[in-house]
C-alpha positions, -999 to +999 in steps of 0.1 A: +119-195+189+137-163+194+160-161+223+137-139+244+108-166+248+113-185+278+130-155+291+118-143+325+124-106+317+093-105+294+071-108+325+091-084+348+081-049+349+110-036+328+092-044+298+070-014+284+030-027+282+031-015+245+061-034+236+051-066+249+017-061+233+034-058+199+056-086+205+025-105+213+006-089+183+037-102+158+033-134+169-001-139+166-005-125+136+019-148+116+003-169+090-003-207+096+023-229+085+003-245+058-031-243+042-056-219+029-047-183+030-063-159+057-084-130+047-054-108+053-036-128+029-066-128+002-069-090+002-030-089-002-035-109-031-067-088-044-040-061-041-013-072-057-038-080-089-053-043-088-022-024-083-007-031-119-041-020-132-037+012-115-004+018-127-014+014-161-045+034-157-022+061-143+005+061-171-025+061-197-033+096-181+002+105-183+006+100-219-031+120-223-021+147-202+012+152-225-006+151-257-030+177-245-014+215-242-034+218-205-019+245-188-016+229-157-001+196-175+031+197-155+012+200-121-009+170-131+028+153-144+042+159-113+009+146-093+007+115-112+046+106-110+040+110-071+011+086-074+030+061-095+059+061-072+032+053-041+017+024-061+051+011-073+064+011-037+034-006-024+033-030-049+069-040-041+062-041-004+033-064-013+052-086-032+080-092-005+054-096+021+036-124-004+071-140-008+079-139+028+046-161+037+053-182+006+023-172-016+032-172-051+008-158-080+012-178-112-014-173-140-037-154-151-069-157-173-098-141-182-135-161-187-164-136-194-161-108-173-142-127-144-102-125-145-089-156-125-055-157-108-038-190-099-021-191-065-001-210-043-005-205-008+021-228+011+016-260-010-024-251-012-034-243-049-062-220-055-076-194-082-086-159-071-114-146-093-126-110-095-152-095-116-140-066-142-166-043-124-154-051-090-121-044-101-130-010-113-146-001-083-118-012-062-092+007-085-117+040-077-115+034-042-077+030-040-071+057-064-091+080-041-073+067-011-040+076-027-052+112-038-065+117-006-030+109+011-010+133-012-035+159-007-034+157+030+003+153+029+003+187+008-021+206+032+004+196+061+033+213+040+010+242+032+002+248+070+038+243+080+052+267+056+026+294+069+032+288+104+074+293+095+060+327+074+041+341+106+071+333+128+094+352+105+071+379+099+066+385+140+104+383+149+121+413+152+140+428+125+178+422+127+201+452+117 
């Protein structure tokens, strides 16, 4: 219980509506103290399983680009490095959040076309299975999202530089 709970200031007009709603959302989303993982936590577990595979794929692509004498190889490598940084950052944040929620992935095994990962969620033990084809399609979707984010960021930078160049060309010359 925080110091602000039970405080009458939460009911006064001094508190902005957005802040009150944000406080309510943060406390409503908190995971249950024990038992099964929520749907959001299962998605987080899935992503923690996916992201290392994505890193491996990007690393292999980078090695392939380095082997070939592609004219735009440096550009591709720079983009791949940015992509790896984003994936690594997301993986770190997901692992930290799972740890905060007391969810731990232990071991993995592959049976036929299904990859199983054992996890412990606040004392509840279960295994999470994902079919290899589903894993591949999820990786494709995630990579497309990352690449879309990078290209939107680059386009925004390009627009910003174009606006600055227009302003400079319209400004009177200094003598």
